[in-house]
VEXNUFI-694869 format. One record per residue (C-alpha): x, y, z; residue in three letters. Coordinates in steps of 0.1 Angstrom, whole numbers, padded with zeros to 4 digits, always signed. Example, Ala and Ser with C-alpha at 12.3 -4.5 7.8 and 13.67 -1.06 7.14 Angstrom:
2
+-------+-------+-------+------+
:     x :     y :     z : rest :
+-------+-------+-------+------+
: +0123 : -0045 : +0078 :  ALA :
: +0137 : -0011 : +0071 :  SER :
+-------+-------+-------+------+
This chain:
438
+-------+-------+-------+------+
:     x :     y :     z : rest :
+-------+-------+-------+------+
: +0000 : +0000 : +0000 :  UNK :
: +0014 : +0034 : -0010 :  UNK :
: +0017 : +0062 : +0015 :  UNK :
: -0012 : +0081 : -0002 :  UNK :
: -0034 : +0051 : -0002 :  UNK :
: -0026 : +0044 : +0035 :  UNK :
: -0037 : +0080 : +0044 :  UNK :
: -0069 : +0075 : +0024 :  UNK :
: -0076 : +0042 : +0041 :  UNK :
: -0072 : +0058 : +0075 :  UNK :
: -0095 : +0086 : +0066 :  UNK :
: -0122 : +0062 : +0055 :  UNK :
: -0118 : +0042 : +0087 :  UNK :
: -0123 : +0073 : +0108 :  UNK :
: -0106 : +0082 : +0141 :  UNK :
: -0084 : +0055 : +0157 :  UNK :
: -0100 : +0036 : +0186 :  UNK :
: -0088 : +0047 : +0220 :  UNK :
: -0060 : +0026 : +0234 :  UNK :
: -0074 : +0000 : +0257 :  UNK :
: -0065 : -0002 : +0295 :  UNK :
: -0048 : -0036 : +0288 :  UNK :
: -0026 : -0021 : +0260 :  UNK :
: -0018 : +0009 : +0282 :  UNK :
: -0008 : -0014 : +0311 :  UNK :
: +0015 : -0035 : +0288 :  UNK :
: +0030 : -0003 : +0273 :  UNK :
: +0037 : +0010 : +0308 :  UNK :
: +0056 : -0022 : +0317 :  UNK :
: +0075 : -0021 : +0284 :  UNK :
: +0086 : +0014 : +0292 :  UNK :
: +0097 : +0004 : +0327 :  UNK :
: +0118 : -0025 : +0313 :  UNK :
: +0136 : +0001 : +0291 :  UNK :
: +0138 : +0024 : +0321 :  UNK :
: +0120 : +0051 : +0301 :  UNK :
: +0102 : +0065 : +0332 :  UNK :
: +0089 : +0095 : +0314 :  UNK :
: +0070 : +0072 : +0290 :  UNK :
: +0059 : +0050 : +0319 :  UNK :
: +0043 : +0079 : +0338 :  UNK :
: +0027 : +0097 : +0308 :  UNK :
: -0008 : +0085 : +0316 :  UNK :
: -0006 : +0091 : +0354 :  UNK :
: -0034 : +0112 : +0369 :  UNK :
: -0026 : +0142 : +0392 :  UNK :
: -0025 : +0121 : +0424 :  UNK :
: -0001 : +0095 : +0409 :  UNK :
: +0021 : +0123 : +0394 :  UNK :
: +0025 : +0137 : +0429 :  UNK :
: +0031 : +0104 : +0447 :  UNK :
: +0051 : +0085 : +0420 :  UNK :
: +0065 : +0110 : +0395 :  UNK :
: +0092 : +0098 : +0371 :  UNK :
: +0121 : +0107 : +0394 :  UNK :
: +0104 : +0086 : +0422 :  UNK :
: +0093 : +0057 : +0399 :  UNK :
: +0129 : +0052 : +0387 :  UNK :
: +0144 : +0043 : +0421 :  UNK :
: +0113 : +0022 : +0430 :  UNK :
: +0116 : +0002 : +0398 :  UNK :
: +0154 : -0003 : +0403 :  UNK :
: +0148 : -0016 : +0438 :  UNK :
: +0123 : -0041 : +0426 :  UNK :
: +0146 : -0053 : +0398 :  UNK :
: +0174 : -0056 : +0423 :  UNK :
: +0152 : -0081 : +0443 :  UNK :
: +0135 : -0101 : +0416 :  UNK :
: +0158 : -0096 : +0385 :  UNK :
: +0150 : -0081 : +0351 :  UNK :
: +0116 : -0083 : +0335 :  UNK :
: +0117 : -0112 : +0309 :  UNK :
: +0082 : -0115 : +0295 :  UNK :
: +0046 : -0102 : +0299 :  UNK :
: +0016 : -0125 : +0298 :  UNK :
: -0020 : -0117 : +0287 :  UNK :
: -0036 : -0090 : +0309 :  UNK :
: -0068 : -0096 : +0328 :  UNK :
: -0092 : -0068 : +0335 :  UNK :
: -0115 : -0064 : +0365 :  UNK :
: -0140 : -0037 : +0375 :  UNK :
: -0140 : -0016 : +0408 :  UNK :
: -0169 : +0007 : +0417 :  UNK :
: -0162 : +0034 : +0444 :  UNK :
: -0181 : +0065 : +0453 :  UNK :
: -0202 : +0064 : +0421 :  UNK :
: -0171 : +0060 : +0398 :  UNK :
: -0162 : +0029 : +0378 :  UNK :
: -0125 : +0021 : +0378 :  UNK :
: -0108 : -0006 : +0357 :  UNK :
: -0080 : -0028 : +0372 :  UNK :
: -0056 : -0045 : +0348 :  UNK :
: -0034 : -0074 : +0361 :  UNK :
: -0004 : -0080 : +0339 :  UNK :
: +0014 : -0113 : +0347 :  UNK :
: +0051 : -0106 : +0346 :  UNK :
: +0079 : -0131 : +0346 :  UNK :
: +0110 : -0117 : +0362 :  UNK :
: +0143 : -0135 : +0364 :  UNK :
: +0137 : -0148 : +0400 :  UNK :
: +0100 : -0149 : +0404 :  UNK :
: +0066 : -0143 : +0388 :  UNK :
: +0047 : -0111 : +0399 :  UNK :
: +0016 : -0093 : +0388 :  UNK :
: +0015 : -0056 : +0379 :  UNK :
: -0018 : -0042 : +0391 :  UNK :
: -0027 : -0010 : +0372 :  UNK :
: -0058 : +0010 : +0382 :  UNK :
: -0074 : +0032 : +0356 :  UNK :
: -0098 : +0061 : +0362 :  UNK :
: -0130 : +0063 : +0340 :  UNK :
: -0112 : +0087 : +0317 :  UNK :
: -0082 : +0063 : +0312 :  UNK :
: -0057 : +0078 : +0335 :  UNK :
: -0035 : +0056 : +0358 :  UNK :
: -0044 : +0062 : +0394 :  UNK :
: -0027 : +0031 : +0410 :  UNK :
: +0003 : +0009 : +0404 :  UNK :
: +0014 : -0021 : +0424 :  UNK :
: +0037 : -0050 : +0420 :  UNK :
: +0026 : -0081 : +0439 :  UNK :
: +0023 : -0119 : +0438 :  UNK :
: -0015 : -0113 : +0437 :  UNK :
: -0033 : -0117 : +0404 :  UNK :
: -0070 : -0117 : +0398 :  UNK :
: -0089 : -0135 : +0426 :  UNK :
: -0091 : -0172 : +0420 :  UNK :
: -0111 : -0200 : +0437 :  UNK :
: -0105 : -0205 : +0474 :  UNK :
: -0099 : -0241 : +0486 :  UNK :
: -0106 : -0242 : +0523 :  UNK :
: -0083 : -0263 : +0545 :  UNK :
: -0097 : -0294 : +0563 :  UNK :
: -0101 : -0275 : +0596 :  UNK :
: -0127 : -0252 : +0581 :  UNK :
: -0162 : -0266 : +0587 :  UNK :
: -0186 : -0247 : +0564 :  UNK :
: -0217 : -0258 : +0582 :  UNK :
: -0204 : -0245 : +0616 :  UNK :
: -0207 : -0208 : +0607 :  UNK :
: -0222 : -0183 : +0582 :  UNK :
: -0205 : -0153 : +0565 :  UNK :
: -0224 : -0120 : +0568 :  UNK :
: -0216 : -0088 : +0549 :  UNK :
: -0209 : -0059 : +0571 :  UNK :
: -0195 : -0023 : +0568 :  UNK :
: -0167 : -0011 : +0590 :  UNK :
: -0167 : +0026 : +0597 :  UNK :
: -0189 : +0051 : +0580 :  UNK :
: -0187 : +0081 : +0557 :  UNK :
: -0160 : +0085 : +0530 :  UNK :
: -0138 : +0058 : +0545 :  UNK :
: -0164 : +0031 : +0551 :  UNK :
: -0150 : -0004 : +0543 :  UNK :
: -0168 : -0036 : +0532 :  UNK :
: -0162 : -0065 : +0554 :  UNK :
: -0172 : -0101 : +0563 :  UNK :
: -0182 : -0114 : +0597 :  UNK :
: -0179 : -0151 : +0601 :  UNK :
: -0204 : -0159 : +0628 :  UNK :
: -0207 : -0194 : +0644 :  UNK :
: -0240 : -0212 : +0642 :  UNK :
: -0261 : -0209 : +0673 :  UNK :
: -0274 : -0182 : +0696 :  UNK :
: -0241 : -0172 : +0712 :  UNK :
: -0229 : -0149 : +0726 :  UNK :
: -0195 : -0158 : +0711 :  UNK :
: -0161 : -0143 : +0716 :  UNK :
: -0149 : -0124 : +0686 :  UNK :
: -0117 : -0114 : +0668 :  UNK :
: -0108 : -0085 : +0646 :  UNK :
: -0081 : -0093 : +0620 :  UNK :
: -0057 : -0064 : +0613 :  UNK :
: -0037 : -0066 : +0581 :  UNK :
: +0000 : -0064 : +0574 :  UNK :
: +0016 : -0037 : +0552 :  UNK :
: +0004 : -0028 : +0517 :  UNK :
: -0030 : -0025 : +0502 :  UNK :
: -0044 : -0058 : +0515 :  UNK :
: -0079 : -0072 : +0510 :  UNK :
: -0100 : -0088 : +0537 :  UNK :
: -0084 : -0122 : +0531 :  UNK :
: -0049 : -0107 : +0533 :  UNK :
: -0043 : -0124 : +0499 :  UNK :
: -0007 : -0130 : +0488 :  UNK :
: -0006 : -0151 : +0456 :  UNK :
: -0029 : -0180 : +0461 :  UNK :
: -0026 : -0178 : +0499 :  UNK :
: -0054 : -0163 : +0520 :  UNK :
: -0042 : -0164 : +0556 :  UNK :
: -0070 : -0142 : +0570 :  UNK :
: -0097 : -0163 : +0553 :  UNK :
: -0081 : -0194 : +0567 :  UNK :
: -0081 : -0179 : +0602 :  UNK :
: -0117 : -0167 : +0599 :  UNK :
: -0130 : -0200 : +0588 :  UNK :
: -0109 : -0220 : +0612 :  UNK :
: -0118 : -0199 : +0643 :  UNK :
: -0155 : -0196 : +0633 :  UNK :
: -0156 : -0234 : +0630 :  UNK :
: -0145 : -0234 : +0667 :  UNK :
: -0171 : -0211 : +0681 :  UNK :
: -0153 : -0177 : +0676 :  UNK :
: -0167 : -0149 : +0655 :  UNK :
: -0142 : -0133 : +0632 :  UNK :
: -0144 : -0099 : +0614 :  UNK :
: -0122 : -0092 : +0584 :  UNK :
: -0124 : -0062 : +0561 :  UNK :
: -0108 : -0045 : +0531 :  UNK :
: -0079 : -0023 : +0541 :  UNK :
: -0084 : +0014 : +0536 :  UNK :
: -0054 : +0016 : +0512 :  UNK :
: -0069 : -0012 : +0492 :  UNK :
: -0105 : +0000 : +0491 :  UNK :
: -0098 : +0037 : +0489 :  UNK :
: -0063 : +0037 : +0475 :  UNK :
: -0072 : +0060 : +0446 :  UNK :
: -0081 : +0087 : +0471 :  UNK :
: -0054 : +0082 : +0497 :  UNK :
: -0028 : +0109 : +0498 :  UNK :
: +0010 : +0107 : +0504 :  UNK :
: +0004 : +0121 : +0539 :  UNK :
: -0012 : +0089 : +0552 :  UNK :
: +0002 : +0075 : +0586 :  UNK :
: -0004 : +0043 : +0604 :  UNK :
: -0033 : +0059 : +0621 :  UNK :
: -0053 : +0063 : +0589 :  UNK :
: -0039 : +0032 : +0573 :  UNK :
: -0046 : +0008 : +0601 :  UNK :
: -0055 : +0020 : +0636 :  UNK :
: -0087 : +0040 : +0630 :  UNK :
: -0104 : +0012 : +0611 :  UNK :
: -0093 : -0016 : +0635 :  UNK :
: -0109 : +0004 : +0664 :  UNK :
: -0140 : +0009 : +0644 :  UNK :
: -0142 : -0028 : +0637 :  UNK :
: -0139 : -0036 : +0674 :  UNK :
: -0167 : -0011 : +0681 :  UNK :
: -0189 : -0027 : +0655 :  UNK :
: -0185 : -0062 : +0670 :  UNK :
: -0196 : -0049 : +0704 :  UNK :
: -0230 : -0039 : +0690 :  UNK :
: -0234 : -0071 : +0669 :  UNK :
: -0260 : -0096 : +0679 :  UNK :
: -0245 : -0129 : +0688 :  UNK :
: -0212 : -0114 : +0699 :  UNK :
: -0200 : -0112 : +0735 :  UNK :
: -0192 : -0075 : +0738 :  UNK :
: -0168 : -0082 : +0767 :  UNK :
: -0148 : -0107 : +0747 :  UNK :
: -0137 : -0088 : +0716 :  UNK :
: -0100 : -0094 : +0707 :  UNK :
: -0077 : -0080 : +0680 :  UNK :
: -0053 : -0102 : +0660 :  UNK :
: -0026 : -0083 : +0641 :  UNK :
: -0002 : -0097 : +0615 :  UNK :
: +0031 : -0082 : +0607 :  UNK :
: +0024 : -0044 : +0605 :  UNK :
: -0010 : -0051 : +0621 :  UNK :
: +0008 : -0069 : +0649 :  UNK :
: +0029 : -0038 : +0655 :  UNK :
: -0003 : -0018 : +0659 :  UNK :
: -0021 : -0043 : +0681 :  UNK :
: -0005 : -0032 : +0715 :  UNK :
: -0014 : +0004 : +0706 :  UNK :
: -0050 : -0007 : +0699 :  UNK :
: -0050 : -0022 : +0734 :  UNK :
: -0038 : +0011 : +0748 :  UNK :
: -0064 : +0032 : +0729 :  UNK :
: -0093 : +0007 : +0736 :  UNK :
: -0089 : -0007 : +0772 :  UNK :
: -0122 : -0026 : +0767 :  UNK :
: -0104 : -0051 : +0743 :  UNK :
: -0103 : -0085 : +0759 :  UNK :
: -0069 : -0095 : +0745 :  UNK :
: -0042 : -0088 : +0719 :  UNK :
: -0027 : -0114 : +0694 :  UNK :
: +0005 : -0105 : +0676 :  UNK :
: +0016 : -0127 : +0648 :  UNK :
: +0050 : -0121 : +0632 :  UNK :
: +0056 : -0088 : +0649 :  UNK :
: +0089 : -0069 : +0645 :  UNK :
: +0106 : -0061 : +0678 :  UNK :
: +0132 : -0040 : +0661 :  UNK :
: +0128 : -0007 : +0642 :  UNK :
: +0110 : -0015 : +0610 :  UNK :
: +0137 : +0001 : +0588 :  UNK :
: +0162 : -0024 : +0603 :  UNK :
: +0138 : -0053 : +0595 :  UNK :
: +0135 : -0040 : +0559 :  UNK :
: +0173 : -0039 : +0555 :  UNK :
: +0176 : -0074 : +0567 :  UNK :
: +0148 : -0086 : +0543 :  UNK :
: +0166 : -0071 : +0513 :  UNK :
: +0200 : -0084 : +0524 :  UNK :
: +0185 : -0119 : +0529 :  UNK :
: +0170 : -0119 : +0494 :  UNK :
: +0203 : -0108 : +0480 :  UNK :
: +0220 : -0137 : +0498 :  UNK :
: +0198 : -0162 : +0479 :  UNK :
: +0213 : -0151 : +0446 :  UNK :
: +0241 : -0174 : +0434 :  UNK :
: +0259 : -0145 : +0417 :  UNK :
: +0244 : -0112 : +0428 :  UNK :
: +0250 : -0084 : +0404 :  UNK :
: +0265 : -0050 : +0411 :  UNK :
: +0231 : -0033 : +0408 :  UNK :
: +0216 : -0057 : +0434 :  UNK :
: +0245 : -0050 : +0458 :  UNK :
: +0241 : -0013 : +0452 :  UNK :
: +0204 : -0016 : +0460 :  UNK :
: +0212 : -0031 : +0494 :  UNK :
: +0237 : -0004 : +0502 :  UNK :
: +0213 : +0023 : +0492 :  UNK :
: +0185 : +0010 : +0515 :  UNK :
: +0211 : +0008 : +0543 :  UNK :
: +0219 : +0044 : +0537 :  UNK :
: +0182 : +0053 : +0537 :  UNK :
: +0176 : +0034 : +0570 :  UNK :
: +0206 : +0052 : +0586 :  UNK :
: +0192 : +0085 : +0574 :  UNK :
: +0159 : +0077 : +0590 :  UNK :
: +0175 : +0073 : +0624 :  UNK :
: +0187 : +0109 : +0625 :  UNK :
: +0165 : +0128 : +0650 :  UNK :
: +0173 : +0160 : +0633 :  UNK :
: +0162 : +0148 : +0598 :  UNK :
: +0144 : +0177 : +0581 :  UNK :
: +0106 : +0172 : +0578 :  UNK :
: +0108 : +0180 : +0541 :  UNK :
: +0132 : +0151 : +0534 :  UNK :
: +0119 : +0136 : +0501 :  UNK :
: +0103 : +0102 : +0503 :  UNK :
: +0126 : +0089 : +0476 :  UNK :
: +0155 : +0093 : +0501 :  UNK :
: +0139 : +0071 : +0526 :  UNK :
: +0133 : +0033 : +0528 :  UNK :
: +0106 : +0019 : +0504 :  UNK :
: +0099 : +0054 : +0491 :  UNK :
: +0076 : +0061 : +0520 :  UNK :
: +0073 : +0096 : +0534 :  UNK :
: +0089 : +0107 : +0567 :  UNK :
: +0056 : +0112 : +0585 :  UNK :
: +0047 : +0076 : +0578 :  UNK :
: +0080 : +0063 : +0591 :  UNK :
: +0077 : +0084 : +0622 :  UNK :
: +0042 : +0071 : +0629 :  UNK :
: +0055 : +0035 : +0626 :  UNK :
: +0083 : +0042 : +0650 :  UNK :
: +0059 : +0056 : +0675 :  UNK :
: +0040 : +0023 : +0678 :  UNK :
: +0069 : +0007 : +0699 :  UNK :
: +0050 : -0026 : +0701 :  UNK :
: +0072 : -0044 : +0726 :  UNK :
: +0073 : -0014 : +0749 :  UNK :
: +0036 : -0008 : +0746 :  UNK :
: +0027 : -0045 : +0751 :  UNK :
: +0047 : -0044 : +0784 :  UNK :
: +0024 : -0016 : +0797 :  UNK :
: -0011 : -0027 : +0786 :  UNK :
: -0034 : -0046 : +0810 :  UNK :
: -0048 : -0070 : +0784 :  UNK :
: -0034 : -0105 : +0780 :  UNK :
: -0011 : -0109 : +0750 :  UNK :
: -0004 : -0139 : +0727 :  UNK :
: +0028 : -0136 : +0706 :  UNK :
: +0032 : -0161 : +0677 :  UNK :
: +0063 : -0165 : +0654 :  UNK :
: +0072 : -0187 : +0625 :  UNK :
: +0107 : -0202 : +0627 :  UNK :
: +0111 : -0200 : +0589 :  UNK :
: +0100 : -0164 : +0586 :  UNK :
: +0127 : -0144 : +0569 :  UNK :
: +0107 : -0111 : +0570 :  UNK :
: +0102 : -0111 : +0608 :  UNK :
: +0127 : -0134 : +0623 :  UNK :
: +0134 : -0154 : +0654 :  UNK :
: +0157 : -0126 : +0664 :  UNK :
: +0126 : -0105 : +0669 :  UNK :
: +0109 : -0133 : +0688 :  UNK :
: +0139 : -0135 : +0711 :  UNK :
: +0135 : -0098 : +0719 :  UNK :
: +0099 : -0104 : +0727 :  UNK :
: +0108 : -0132 : +0751 :  UNK :
: +0134 : -0111 : +0768 :  UNK :
: +0111 : -0081 : +0772 :  UNK :
: +0077 : -0096 : +0782 :  UNK :
: +0083 : -0133 : +0786 :  UNK :
: +0081 : -0130 : +0824 :  UNK :
: +0047 : -0115 : +0824 :  UNK :
: +0019 : -0138 : +0837 :  UNK :
: -0006 : -0126 : +0811 :  UNK :
: +0018 : -0130 : +0781 :  UNK :
: +0020 : -0162 : +0761 :  UNK :
: +0047 : -0168 : +0735 :  UNK :
: +0050 : -0196 : +0710 :  UNK :
: +0072 : -0202 : +0680 :  UNK :
: +0066 : -0228 : +0652 :  UNK :
: +0098 : -0241 : +0636 :  UNK :
: +0084 : -0251 : +0602 :  UNK :
: +0062 : -0220 : +0595 :  UNK :
: +0068 : -0190 : +0573 :  UNK :
: +0056 : -0154 : +0575 :  UNK :
: +0021 : -0165 : +0565 :  UNK :
: +0022 : -0193 : +0592 :  UNK :
: +0021 : -0219 : +0565 :  UNK :
: +0043 : -0249 : +0567 :  UNK :
: +0074 : -0255 : +0545 :  UNK :
: +0108 : -0271 : +0544 :  UNK :
: +0143 : -0257 : +0540 :  UNK :
: +0154 : -0221 : +0535 :  UNK :
: +0124 : -0198 : +0530 :  UNK :
: +0123 : -0179 : +0497 :  UNK :
: +0100 : -0152 : +0483 :  UNK :
: +0087 : -0175 : +0456 :  UNK :
: +0072 : -0196 : +0484 :  UNK :
: +0043 : -0171 : +0485 :  UNK :
: +0034 : -0180 : +0449 :  UNK :
: +0025 : -0215 : +0460 :  UNK :
: -0008 : -0223 : +0476 :  UNK :
: -0006 : -0229 : +0514 :  UNK :
: -0028 : -0225 : +0545 :  UNK :
: -0023 : -0213 : +0580 :  UNK :
: -0012 : -0244 : +0600 :  UNK :
: -0040 : -0263 : +0619 :  UNK :
: -0018 : -0261 : +0650 :  UNK :
: -0019 : -0223 : +0649 :  UNK :
: -0057 : -0223 : +0646 :  UNK :
: -0061 : -0247 : +0675 :  UNK :
: -0037 : -0227 : +0697 :  UNK :
: -0055 : -0194 : +0689 :  UNK :
: -0090 : -0209 : +0696 :  UNK :
: -0078 : -0224 : +0729 :  UNK :
: -0062 : -0191 : +0740 :  UNK :
: -0092 : -0169 : +0731 :  UNK :
: -0116 : -0191 : +0749 :  UNK :
: -0093 : -0193 : +0779 :  UNK :
: -0094 : -0155 : +0785 :  UNK :
+-------+-------+-------+------+
């Protein structure tokens, strides 16, 4: 076809069709692979441009590549719908094969086709859930509930045991990141396991979408742990106290990872809580935990590259910078670990979970996986040293369990989260026994 005929054909065909969200998401990933960050951010909306501009996206991408290797191939994107506050968003999941593991890129598009969310995670589109044997579906029912009210209201699920009750109840508080109510990581759904397992044993369980998941498109860069975690967990506990079938005097909170760090503070803010459960809770400053995580992942590489080594050194520098009490308040987030702003890091540091747990009146149950490389037995040892002598503190470690409290063998690796697993039955039994014993 000659140039003239091509122009004529285009004219006859009319205007070109708008680029689909799937095509935009793949183009974004192709631009990242080339480190063309200007092209990768060209469709960002105003909020994303402030939070993750090209000069911020570059370091974030390089840190990711340092951990999982270069992007090799992209698979076929899958699109889902999300409705929020009268607006319909489109979410595109792009399966991406990196050198060391498979991840999904989750790209959220506004109704006018702008990118308003970007996340790299083991989580793809929701698949079918296969319940472990300890979940007895005829022993409880799942009820839709709403946690909180107003602009930050969150959809949730209450797993309520069969019978009249009243039953003791547990609020599940998520780890870091924009988690859903199941705390889904790859094919793993630890919070759904816990909800079904405990409800099968006569304990009501409330789980809900995390605010940064449900309202991520409207969250600002100024968010702290209070807005991310604490406020909604307190609202969930308050909801349980007014729920028919729940014993208002027997409401507990169970926090995992970052949620575990917040659990003692929840007990401090809400003295009516009957007890606090902390699973995989850092006892050291979180920035130190992050440095160890990155260094551990590097240690798994047979021949780590210069860029990977540089990434570890950079995050060490960022963590050291964070410890400076005179660090200017306007320090850019890109100069701090994980690209999180200073206000957020200060809010995490203020939680002081071990110190706070030593002061609260509620009984505390500390659980730790022996194969957990994210929060390690070093942290558990610090918990034992600080509060192990308290009569109302119970501590237990599980040698074969990882960060999700699923069983495995050998040295733990990130790709383990891409394989289906379940919270160990022993953990569910221990939790049920402890809650009923308070």
